[in-house]
N, CA, C and O atoms as CSV, one atom per row, in Angstrom:
chain,resi,resn,atom,element,x,y,z
A,1,MET,N,N,177.932,-120.287,-24.168
A,1,MET,CA,C,176.585,-120.546,-24.631
A,1,MET,C,C,176.407,-122.027,-24.954
A,1,MET,O,O,175.370,-122.606,-24.628
A,2,LYS,N,N,177.415,-122.660,-25.598
A,2,LYS,CA,C,177.297,-124.079,-25.934
A,2,LYS,C,C,177.163,-124.924,-24.677
A,2,LYS,O,O,176.409,-125.896,-24.658
A,3,ILE,N,N,177.892,-124.558,-23.627
A,3,ILE,CA,C,177.804,-125.305,-22.372
A,3,ILE,C,C,176.409,-125.165,-21.788
A,3,ILE,O,O,175.844,-126.138,-21.288
A,4,GLN,N,N,175.846,-123.953,-21.847
A,4,GLN,CA,C,174.500,-123.742,-21.325
A,4,GLN,C,C,173.486,-124.549,-22.116
A,4,GLN,O,O,172.604,-125.177,-21.531
A,5,LEU,N,N,173.600,-124.541,-23.431
A,5,LEU,CA,C,172.663,-125.298,-24.251
A,5,LEU,C,C,172.815,-126.792,-24.012
A,5,LEU,O,O,171.821,-127.519,-23.996
A,6,LEU,N,N,174.039,-127.259,-23.826
A,6,LEU,CA,C,174.256,-128.672,-23.527
A,6,LEU,C,C,173.633,-129.032,-22.187
A,6,LEU,O,O,172.977,-130.067,-22.069
A,7,SER,N,N,173.830,-128.196,-21.180
A,7,SER,CA,C,173.236,-128.447,-19.865
A,7,SER,C,C,171.726,-128.477,-19.953
A,7,SER,O,O,171.080,-129.351,-19.373
A,8,LEU,N,N,171.157,-127.519,-20.683
A,8,LEU,CA,C,169.709,-127.485,-20.862
A,8,LEU,C,C,169.241,-128.721,-21.603
A,8,LEU,O,O,168.197,-129.286,-21.277
A,9,SER,N,N,170.001,-129.140,-22.588
A,9,SER,CA,C,169.664,-130.331,-23.355
A,9,SER,C,C,169.611,-131.561,-22.458
A,9,SER,O,O,168.676,-132.357,-22.547
A,10,LEU,N,N,170.601,-131.717,-21.603
A,10,LEU,CA,C,170.633,-132.865,-20.696
A,10,LEU,C,C,169.465,-132.830,-19.724
A,10,LEU,O,O,168.864,-133.864,-19.435
A,11,LEU,N,N,169.147,-131.663,-19.226
A,11,LEU,CA,C,168.031,-131.527,-18.300
A,11,LEU,C,C,166.716,-131.872,-18.975
A,11,LEU,O,O,165.890,-132.587,-18.407
A,12,CYS,N,N,166.520,-131.370,-20.178
A,12,CYS,CA,C,165.262,-131.600,-20.886
A,12,CYS,C,C,165.093,-133.058,-21.304
A,12,CYS,O,O,163.966,-133.510,-21.507
A,13,SER,N,N,166.173,-133.792,-21.433
A,13,SER,CA,C,166.063,-135.180,-21.868
A,13,SER,C,C,165.725,-136.126,-20.718
A,13,SER,O,O,165.410,-137.292,-20.958
A,14,SER,N,N,165.781,-135.659,-19.501
A,14,SER,CA,C,165.420,-136.488,-18.354
A,14,SER,C,C,163.918,-136.707,-18.341
A,14,SER,O,O,163.166,-135.732,-18.349
A,15,PRO,N,N,163.444,-137.967,-18.321
A,15,PRO,CA,C,162.008,-138.218,-18.341
A,15,PRO,C,C,161.282,-137.590,-17.162
A,15,PRO,O,O,160.123,-137.196,-17.288
A,16,VAL,N,N,161.943,-137.493,-16.025
A,16,VAL,CA,C,161.298,-136.929,-14.848
A,16,VAL,C,C,161.156,-135.418,-14.975
A,16,VAL,O,O,160.154,-134.846,-14.547
A,17,LEU,N,N,162.157,-134.777,-15.560
A,17,LEU,CA,C,162.173,-133.325,-15.630
A,17,LEU,C,C,161.788,-132.775,-16.995
A,17,LEU,O,O,161.776,-131.559,-17.187
A,18,ALA,N,N,161.478,-133.637,-17.934
A,18,ALA,CA,C,161.197,-133.184,-19.294
A,18,ALA,C,C,160.012,-132.227,-19.312
A,18,ALA,O,O,158.959,-132.504,-18.737
A,19,GLN,N,N,160.204,-131.114,-19.974
A,19,GLN,CA,C,159.149,-130.132,-20.179
A,19,GLN,C,C,159.512,-129.327,-21.412
A,19,GLN,O,O,160.656,-129.337,-21.866
A,20,ASP,N,N,158.527,-128.635,-21.941
A,20,ASP,CA,C,158.807,-127.787,-23.090
A,20,ASP,C,C,159.856,-126.748,-22.714
A,20,ASP,O,O,159.973,-126.350,-21.555
A,21,ILE,N,N,160.610,-126.323,-23.714
A,21,ILE,CA,C,161.536,-125.216,-23.515
A,21,ILE,C,C,160.958,-124.000,-24.225
A,21,ILE,O,O,160.127,-124.130,-25.123
A,22,THR,N,N,161.399,-122.838,-23.820
A,22,THR,CA,C,160.883,-121.594,-24.373
A,22,THR,C,C,162.015,-120.810,-25.013
A,22,THR,O,O,163.055,-120.576,-24.398
A,23,LEU,N,N,161.797,-120.408,-26.258
A,23,LEU,CA,C,162.696,-119.478,-26.928
A,23,LEU,C,C,162.134,-118.086,-26.703
A,23,LEU,O,O,160.966,-117.837,-27.000
A,24,ILE,N,N,162.941,-117.181,-26.188
A,24,ILE,CA,C,162.571,-115.769,-26.103
A,24,ILE,C,C,163.587,-115.026,-26.953
A,24,ILE,O,O,164.788,-115.057,-26.687
A,25,ASN,N,N,163.078,-114.357,-27.986
A,25,ASN,CA,C,163.945,-113.735,-28.982
A,25,ASN,C,C,163.509,-112.288,-29.212
A,25,ASN,O,O,162.649,-112.032,-30.055
A,26,PRO,N,N,164.094,-111.335,-28.470
A,26,PRO,CA,C,163.763,-109.924,-28.676
A,26,PRO,C,C,164.507,-109.352,-29.885
A,26,PRO,O,O,165.651,-109.713,-30.159
A,27,PHE,N,N,163.827,-108.449,-30.602
A,27,PHE,CA,C,164.377,-107.829,-31.804
A,27,PHE,C,C,164.438,-106.317,-31.648
A,27,PHE,O,O,163.478,-105.691,-31.199
A,28,GLU,N,N,165.566,-105.740,-32.020
A,28,GLU,CA,C,165.660,-104.299,-32.240
A,28,GLU,C,C,165.315,-104.096,-33.709
A,28,GLU,O,O,165.957,-104.676,-34.585
A,29,VAL,N,N,164.298,-103.271,-33.983
A,29,VAL,CA,C,163.839,-103.099,-35.362
A,29,VAL,C,C,163.567,-101.620,-35.632
A,29,VAL,O,O,162.632,-101.058,-35.062
A,30,PRO,N,N,164.358,-100.983,-36.484
A,30,PRO,CA,C,164.029,-99.621,-36.891
A,30,PRO,C,C,162.678,-99.618,-37.611
A,30,PRO,O,O,162.353,-100.564,-38.328
A,31,ALA,N,N,161.901,-98.565,-37.422
A,31,ALA,CA,C,160.550,-98.488,-37.995
A,31,ALA,C,C,160.545,-98.762,-39.497
A,31,ALA,O,O,159.604,-99.365,-40.011
A,32,VAL,N,N,161.569,-98.332,-40.192
A,32,VAL,CA,C,161.632,-98.509,-41.640
A,32,VAL,C,C,161.678,-99.987,-42.041
A,32,VAL,O,O,161.324,-100.333,-43.168
A,33,HIS,N,N,162.109,-100.852,-41.132
A,33,HIS,CA,C,162.239,-102.284,-41.442
A,33,HIS,C,C,161.173,-103.154,-40.776
A,33,HIS,O,O,161.276,-104.381,-40.796
A,34,GLU,N,N,160.156,-102.530,-40.189
A,34,GLU,CA,C,159.127,-103.299,-39.484
A,34,GLU,C,C,158.443,-104.312,-40.405
A,34,GLU,O,O,158.357,-105.491,-40.062
A,35,LYS,N,N,157.970,-103.882,-41.537
A,35,LYS,CA,C,157.225,-104.770,-42.437
A,35,LYS,C,C,158.097,-105.939,-42.911
A,35,LYS,O,O,157.663,-107.090,-42.869
A,36,ALA,N,N,159.304,-105.653,-43.355
A,36,ALA,CA,C,160.191,-106.711,-43.858
A,36,ALA,C,C,160.560,-107.702,-42.755
A,36,ALA,O,O,160.672,-108.902,-43.005
A,37,THR,N,N,160.749,-107.196,-41.540
A,37,THR,CA,C,161.100,-108.079,-40.425
A,37,THR,C,C,159.943,-109.016,-40.089
A,37,THR,O,O,160.151,-110.209,-39.867
A,38,ILE,N,N,158.735,-108.480,-40.052
A,38,ILE,CA,C,157.563,-109.309,-39.757
A,38,ILE,C,C,157.336,-110.329,-40.871
A,38,ILE,O,O,156.994,-111.478,-40.591
A,39,GLU,N,N,157.518,-109.931,-42.115
A,39,GLU,CA,C,157.363,-110.878,-43.229
A,39,GLU,C,C,158.389,-112.010,-43.132
A,39,GLU,O,O,158.067,-113.168,-43.397
A,40,HIS,N,N,159.609,-111.676,-42.756
A,40,HIS,CA,C,160.645,-112.701,-42.595
A,40,HIS,C,C,160.289,-113.634,-41.443
A,40,HIS,O,O,160.460,-114.849,-41.551
A,41,TRP,N,N,159.793,-113.069,-40.336
A,41,TRP,CA,C,159.373,-113.892,-39.200
A,41,TRP,C,C,158.272,-114.862,-39.634
A,41,TRP,O,O,158.281,-116.028,-39.240
A,42,GLU,N,N,157.321,-114.381,-40.448
A,42,GLU,CA,C,156.227,-115.241,-40.915
A,42,GLU,C,C,156.748,-116.408,-41.756
A,42,GLU,O,O,156.259,-117.530,-41.630
A,43,LYS,N,N,157.732,-116.147,-42.608
A,43,LYS,CA,C,158.335,-117.235,-43.398
A,43,LYS,C,C,159.000,-118.258,-42.481
A,43,LYS,O,O,158.847,-119.466,-42.660
A,44,ALA,N,N,159.737,-117.753,-41.500
A,44,ALA,CA,C,160.401,-118.651,-40.546
A,44,ALA,C,C,159.366,-119.452,-39.762
A,44,ALA,O,O,159.520,-120.660,-39.584
A,45,ARG,N,N,158.318,-118.786,-39.294
A,45,ARG,CA,C,157.260,-119.480,-38.555
A,45,ARG,C,C,156.640,-120.588,-39.388
A,45,ARG,O,O,156.466,-121.710,-38.913
A,46,ASP,N,N,156.306,-120.268,-40.641
A,46,ASP,CA,C,155.669,-121.252,-41.518
A,46,ASP,C,C,156.552,-122.480,-41.707
A,46,ASP,O,O,156.048,-123.601,-41.777
A,47,PHE,N,N,157.851,-122.279,-41.790
A,47,PHE,CA,C,158.767,-123.408,-41.917
A,47,PHE,C,C,158.888,-124.163,-40.596
A,47,PHE,O,O,158.759,-125.387,-40.559
A,48,LEU,N,N,159.135,-123.432,-39.521
A,48,LEU,CA,C,159.419,-124.073,-38.236
A,48,LEU,C,C,158.234,-124.863,-37.693
A,48,LEU,O,O,158.428,-125.874,-37.018
A,49,GLU,N,N,157.010,-124.420,-37.976
A,49,GLU,CA,C,155.856,-125.144,-37.440
A,49,GLU,C,C,155.683,-126.521,-38.073
A,49,GLU,O,O,154.877,-127.322,-37.599
A,50,THR,N,N,156.428,-126.803,-39.133
A,50,THR,CA,C,156.379,-128.132,-39.756
A,50,THR,C,C,157.446,-129.070,-39.192
A,50,THR,O,O,157.502,-130.244,-39.557
A,51,GLN,N,N,158.282,-128.553,-38.312
A,51,GLN,CA,C,159.423,-129.317,-37.807
A,51,GLN,C,C,159.066,-130.135,-36.561
A,51,GLN,O,O,158.202,-129.736,-35.779
A,52,PRO,N,N,159.731,-131.274,-36.380
A,52,PRO,CA,C,159.496,-132.092,-35.183
A,52,PRO,C,C,159.785,-131.298,-33.906
A,52,PRO,O,O,160.779,-130.576,-33.825
A,53,GLY,N,N,158.915,-131.439,-32.925
A,53,GLY,CA,C,159.116,-130.800,-31.639
A,53,GLY,C,C,158.546,-129.404,-31.510
A,53,GLY,O,O,158.546,-128.832,-30.420
A,54,TYR,N,N,158.056,-128.841,-32.617
A,54,TYR,CA,C,157.452,-127.509,-32.564
A,54,TYR,C,C,156.160,-127.572,-31.755
A,54,TYR,O,O,155.362,-128.493,-31.931
A,55,VAL,N,N,155.951,-126.604,-30.876
A,55,VAL,CA,C,154.716,-126.532,-30.098
A,55,VAL,C,C,153.915,-125.297,-30.498
A,55,VAL,O,O,152.753,-125.414,-30.887
A,56,SER,N,N,154.527,-124.110,-30.404
A,56,SER,CA,C,153.799,-122.877,-30.728
A,56,SER,C,C,154.776,-121.712,-30.831
A,56,SER,O,O,155.930,-121.807,-30.414
A,57,THR,N,N,154.292,-120.625,-31.388
A,57,THR,CA,C,155.067,-119.386,-31.404
A,57,THR,C,C,154.115,-118.203,-31.489
A,57,THR,O,O,153.027,-118.304,-32.055
A,58,GLN,N,N,154.538,-117.085,-30.923
A,58,GLN,CA,C,153.786,-115.839,-30.994
A,58,GLN,C,C,154.776,-114.692,-31.147
A,58,GLN,O,O,155.828,-114.669,-30.508
A,59,LEU,N,N,154.421,-113.744,-32.003
A,59,LEU,CA,C,155.234,-112.540,-32.170
A,59,LEU,C,C,154.521,-111.396,-31.465
A,59,LEU,O,O,153.347,-111.129,-31.722
A,60,HIS,N,N,155.232,-110.732,-30.583
A,60,HIS,CA,C,154.679,-109.628,-29.799
A,60,HIS,C,C,155.279,-108.313,-30.298
A,60,HIS,O,O,156.463,-108.244,-30.625
A,61,LYS,N,N,154.445,-107.274,-30.352
A,61,LYS,CA,C,154.883,-105.939,-30.774
A,61,LYS,C,C,154.732,-104.987,-29.590
A,61,LYS,O,O,153.703,-104.986,-28.913
A,62,SER,N,N,155.751,-104.188,-29.349
A,62,SER,CA,C,155.725,-103.244,-28.241
A,62,SER,C,C,154.637,-102.195,-28.443
A,62,SER,O,O,154.400,-101.732,-29.559
A,63,LEU,N,N,153.989,-101.833,-27.355
A,63,LEU,CA,C,153.001,-100.754,-27.382
A,63,LEU,C,C,153.660,-99.399,-27.158
A,63,LEU,O,O,153.027,-98.356,-27.327
A,64,GLN,N,N,154.925,-99.420,-26.780
A,64,GLN,CA,C,155.657,-98.192,-26.508
A,64,GLN,C,C,156.645,-97.928,-27.639
A,64,GLN,O,O,157.536,-98.745,-27.873
A,65,PRO,N,N,156.509,-96.812,-28.343
A,65,PRO,CA,C,157.338,-96.565,-29.530
A,65,PRO,C,C,158.837,-96.458,-29.254
A,65,PRO,O,O,159.633,-96.676,-30.167
A,66,ASN,N,N,159.239,-96.138,-28.051
A,66,ASN,CA,C,160.666,-95.991,-27.743
A,66,ASN,C,C,161.265,-97.230,-27.093
A,66,ASN,O,O,162.368,-97.168,-26.550
A,67,SER,N,N,160.566,-98.339,-27.139
A,67,SER,CA,C,161.055,-99.580,-26.550
A,67,SER,C,C,162.312,-100.051,-27.277
A,67,SER,O,O,162.392,-99.960,-28.502
A,68,THR,N,N,163.281,-100.549,-26.535
A,68,THR,CA,C,164.497,-101.095,-27.150
A,68,THR,C,C,164.149,-102.267,-28.050
A,68,THR,O,O,164.658,-102.381,-29.165
A,69,PHE,N,N,163.280,-103.135,-27.557
A,69,PHE,CA,C,162.891,-104.321,-28.316
A,69,PHE,C,C,161.485,-104.120,-28.861
A,69,PHE,O,O,160.498,-104.250,-28.137
A,70,PHE,N,N,161.411,-103.802,-30.142
A,70,PHE,CA,C,160.142,-103.503,-30.801
A,70,PHE,C,C,159.313,-104.766,-31.002
A,70,PHE,O,O,158.089,-104.734,-30.877
A,71,LEU,N,N,159.978,-105.875,-31.312
A,71,LEU,CA,C,159.306,-107.162,-31.492
A,71,LEU,C,C,159.950,-108.192,-30.570
A,71,LEU,O,O,161.161,-108.171,-30.347
A,72,ILE,N,N,159.127,-109.090,-30.038
A,72,ILE,CA,C,159.645,-110.203,-29.244
A,72,ILE,C,C,158.928,-111.471,-29.679
A,72,ILE,O,O,157.701,-111.556,-29.637
A,73,ASN,N,N,159.713,-112.449,-30.096
A,73,ASN,CA,C,159.178,-113.755,-30.471
A,73,ASN,C,C,159.296,-114.681,-29.264
A,73,ASN,O,O,160.355,-114.786,-28.646
A,74,ILE,N,N,158.188,-115.349,-28.940
A,74,ILE,CA,C,158.200,-116.350,-27.875
A,74,ILE,C,C,157.688,-117.646,-28.480
A,74,ILE,O,O,156.563,-117.715,-28.975
A,75,ALA,N,N,158.528,-118.671,-28.434
A,75,ALA,CA,C,158.182,-119.957,-29.041
A,75,ALA,C,C,158.389,-121.079,-28.039
A,75,ALA,O,O,159.259,-121.007,-27.170
A,76,LYS,N,N,157.583,-122.106,-28.175
A,76,LYS,CA,C,157.695,-123.305,-27.335
A,76,LYS,C,C,158.149,-124.466,-28.205
A,76,LYS,O,O,157.679,-124.647,-29.328
A,77,TRP,N,N,159.081,-125.254,-27.656
A,77,TRP,CA,C,159.598,-126.452,-28.315
A,77,TRP,C,C,159.597,-127.595,-27.321
A,77,TRP,O,O,159.700,-127.375,-26.115
A,78,GLU,N,N,159.484,-128.804,-27.817
A,78,GLU,CA,C,159.491,-129.971,-26.938
A,78,GLU,C,C,160.861,-130.210,-26.318
A,78,GLU,O,O,160.954,-130.713,-25.199
A,79,SER,N,N,161.927,-129.854,-27.035
A,79,SER,CA,C,163.275,-130.071,-26.500
A,79,SER,C,C,164.271,-129.141,-27.176
A,79,SER,O,O,164.004,-128.576,-28.236
A,80,THR,N,N,165.411,-129.001,-26.544
A,80,THR,CA,C,166.507,-128.223,-27.112
A,80,THR,C,C,166.965,-128.839,-28.429
A,80,THR,O,O,167.241,-128.125,-29.393
A,81,GLU,N,N,167.046,-130.168,-28.464
A,81,GLU,CA,C,167.484,-130.853,-29.686
A,81,GLU,C,C,166.532,-130.576,-30.845
A,81,GLU,O,O,166.968,-130.346,-31.973
A,82,ASP,N,N,165.226,-130.600,-30.563
A,82,ASP,CA,C,164.251,-130.305,-31.618
A,82,ASP,C,C,164.440,-128.886,-32.146
A,82,ASP,O,O,164.424,-128.660,-33.356
A,83,PHE,N,N,164.618,-127.936,-31.235
A,83,PHE,CA,C,164.814,-126.548,-31.636
A,83,PHE,C,C,166.079,-126.401,-32.479
A,83,PHE,O,O,166.048,-125.788,-33.546
A,84,GLN,N,N,167.178,-126.956,-32.006
A,84,GLN,CA,C,168.442,-126.830,-32.730
A,84,GLN,C,C,168.365,-127.486,-34.107
A,84,GLN,O,O,168.887,-126.946,-35.082
A,85,GLY,N,N,167.719,-128.643,-34.188
A,85,GLY,CA,C,167.556,-129.311,-35.479
A,85,GLY,C,C,166.716,-128.494,-36.437
A,85,GLY,O,O,167.034,-128.394,-37.622
A,86,ALA,N,N,165.643,-127.908,-35.925
A,86,ALA,CA,C,164.763,-127.098,-36.764
A,86,ALA,C,C,165.481,-125.857,-37.287
A,86,ALA,O,O,165.336,-125.498,-38.455
A,87,ILE,N,N,166.248,-125.209,-36.430
A,87,ILE,CA,C,166.993,-124.020,-36.857
A,87,ILE,C,C,168.029,-124.399,-37.906
A,87,ILE,O,O,168.204,-123.686,-38.894
A,88,SER,N,N,168.705,-125.502,-37.698
A,88,SER,CA,C,169.686,-125.977,-38.677
A,88,SER,C,C,169.018,-126.235,-40.025
A,88,SER,O,O,169.546,-125.842,-41.065
A,89,ASN,N,N,167.874,-126.886,-40.012
A,89,ASN,CA,C,167.133,-127.149,-41.252
A,89,ASN,C,C,166.679,-125.853,-41.910
A,89,ASN,O,O,166.767,-125.710,-43.129
A,90,MET,N,N,166.192,-124.908,-41.104
A,90,MET,CA,C,165.693,-123.647,-41.649
A,90,MET,C,C,166.814,-122.851,-42.317
A,90,MET,O,O,166.602,-122.246,-43.368
A,91,GLN,N,N,167.984,-122.848,-41.724
A,91,GLN,CA,C,169.097,-122.074,-42.276
A,91,GLN,C,C,169.517,-122.568,-43.652
A,91,GLN,O,O,170.174,-121.843,-44.399
A,92,LYS,N,N,169.147,-123.786,-43.988
A,92,LYS,CA,C,169.464,-124.334,-45.308
A,92,LYS,C,C,168.509,-123.843,-46.383
A,92,LYS,O,O,168.841,-123.882,-47.567
A,93,VAL,N,N,167.318,-123.378,-45.986
A,93,VAL,CA,C,166.309,-123.002,-46.986
A,93,VAL,C,C,165.850,-121.545,-46.907
A,93,VAL,O,O,165.334,-121.011,-47.888
A,94,ILE,N,N,166.029,-120.901,-45.765
A,94,ILE,CA,C,165.621,-119.501,-45.626
A,94,ILE,C,C,166.859,-118.680,-45.270
A,94,ILE,O,O,167.465,-118.898,-44.221
A,95,PRO,N,N,167.237,-117.745,-46.130
A,95,PRO,CA,C,168.424,-116.934,-45.828
A,95,PRO,C,C,168.191,-116.048,-44.599
A,95,PRO,O,O,167.061,-115.663,-44.299
A,96,ALA,N,N,169.266,-115.741,-43.906
A,96,ALA,CA,C,169.185,-114.874,-42.727
A,96,ALA,C,C,168.708,-113.485,-43.132
A,96,ALA,O,O,168.986,-113.013,-44.234
A,97,LEU,N,N,167.994,-112.847,-42.232
A,97,LEU,CA,C,167.533,-111.480,-42.445
A,97,LEU,C,C,168.712,-110.540,-42.219
A,97,LEU,O,O,169.312,-110.527,-41.144
A,98,GLU,N,N,169.034,-109.760,-43.234
A,98,GLU,CA,C,170.159,-108.837,-43.123
A,98,GLU,C,C,169.703,-107.436,-43.489
A,98,GLU,O,O,169.796,-107.017,-44.642
A,99,LEU,N,N,169.206,-106.715,-42.481
A,99,LEU,CA,C,168.760,-105.339,-42.659
A,99,LEU,C,C,169.491,-104.461,-41.652
A,99,LEU,O,O,169.656,-104.842,-40.493
A,100,ASP,N,N,169.927,-103.286,-42.096
A,100,ASP,CA,C,170.651,-102.377,-41.208
A,100,ASP,C,C,169.824,-102.054,-39.971
A,100,ASP,O,O,168.670,-101.635,-40.068
A,101,GLY,N,N,170.428,-102.255,-38.818
A,101,GLY,CA,C,169.785,-101.897,-37.564
A,101,GLY,C,C,168.908,-102.972,-36.958
A,101,GLY,O,O,168.484,-102.837,-35.810
A,102,VAL,N,N,168.621,-104.045,-37.701
A,102,VAL,CA,C,167.809,-105.135,-37.151
A,102,VAL,C,C,168.742,-106.116,-36.447
A,102,VAL,O,O,169.646,-106.687,-37.058
A,103,LYS,N,N,168.503,-106.296,-35.157
A,103,LYS,CA,C,169.316,-107.211,-34.352
A,103,LYS,C,C,168.382,-108.065,-33.512
A,103,LYS,O,O,167.319,-107.607,-33.092
A,104,ASN,N,N,168.778,-109.298,-33.271
A,104,ASN,CA,C,167.986,-110.136,-32.380
A,104,ASN,C,C,168.892,-110.837,-31.382
A,104,ASN,O,O,170.091,-110.999,-31.610
A,105,TYR,N,N,168.290,-111.250,-30.269
A,105,TYR,CA,C,169.038,-111.805,-29.145
A,105,TYR,C,C,168.343,-113.071,-28.628
A,105,TYR,O,O,167.779,-113.062,-27.534
A,106,PRO,N,N,168.381,-114.155,-29.405
A,106,PRO,CA,C,167.655,-115.366,-29.005
A,106,PRO,C,C,168.339,-116.110,-27.860
A,106,PRO,O,O,169.566,-116.162,-27.769
A,107,ALA,N,N,167.512,-116.679,-26.996
A,107,ALA,CA,C,168.012,-117.537,-25.917
A,107,ALA,C,C,166.914,-118.521,-25.529
A,107,ALA,O,O,165.725,-118.223,-25.642
A,108,LEU,N,N,167.332,-119.695,-25.072
A,108,LEU,CA,C,166.391,-120.718,-24.620
A,108,LEU,C,C,166.240,-120.634,-23.104
A,108,LEU,O,O,167.201,-120.380,-22.379
A,109,TYR,N,N,165.004,-120.855,-22.643
A,109,TYR,CA,C,164.694,-120.767,-21.218
A,109,TYR,C,C,163.871,-121.968,-20.781
A,109,TYR,O,O,163.216,-122.627,-21.588
A,110,GLU,N,N,163.923,-122.232,-19.488
A,110,GLU,CA,C,163.074,-123.244,-18.883
A,110,GLU,C,C,162.290,-122.582,-17.759
A,110,GLU,O,O,162.770,-121.638,-17.131
A,111,VAL,N,N,161.106,-123.070,-17.510
A,111,VAL,CA,C,160.295,-122.560,-16.410
A,111,VAL,C,C,160.886,-123.074,-15.101
A,111,VAL,O,O,161.135,-124.271,-14.953
A,112,ILE,N,N,161.107,-122.167,-14.154
A,112,ILE,CA,C,161.620,-122.592,-12.847
A,112,ILE,C,C,160.630,-122.286,-11.724
A,112,ILE,O,O,160.786,-122.795,-10.614
A,113,ARG,N,N,159.622,-121.471,-11.991
A,113,ARG,CA,C,158.589,-121.160,-10.995
A,113,ARG,C,C,157.260,-120.932,-11.711
A,113,ARG,O,O,157.215,-120.415,-12.827
A,114,ASN,N,N,156.197,-121.327,-11.048
A,114,ASN,CA,C,154.833,-121.034,-11.527
A,114,ASN,C,C,154.131,-120.186,-10.499
A,114,ASN,O,O,152.971,-119.819,-10.690
C-alpha cells in the first residue's frame, strides 16, 4: 500500500498530470450503529474541510438494506500529500471510531477514463 501511495503521490505532483485524487471509503455498518457512524463522519468532515487541499466530500447511503457497504464516503483532495497530512492532523484530535461490526476500507483513486 505504501508503494502504491508513493507512486500516486509522484504522479499527482507532476504539473502536467496533476489532478484531484479521490478517496473512496466504503463502510460496513450494522443498523444499530448507523447514527453513531454518521455523527462520527460529520465530525471528521467538519475537521477535514478546514485542511489544505480539501476539495469536497459526500456520504452515500445504500438504498438496498442487504448491501455489504451501507455507507460510502467519496472525497476529493488536491493531492495525496494533502490527504495524508489532513488524516495525520485529524488523528491527533478526533479519536478513531471503535464500534463492533463497523469496518471501513479506504483507498485513493485517480481518474483514468472519462
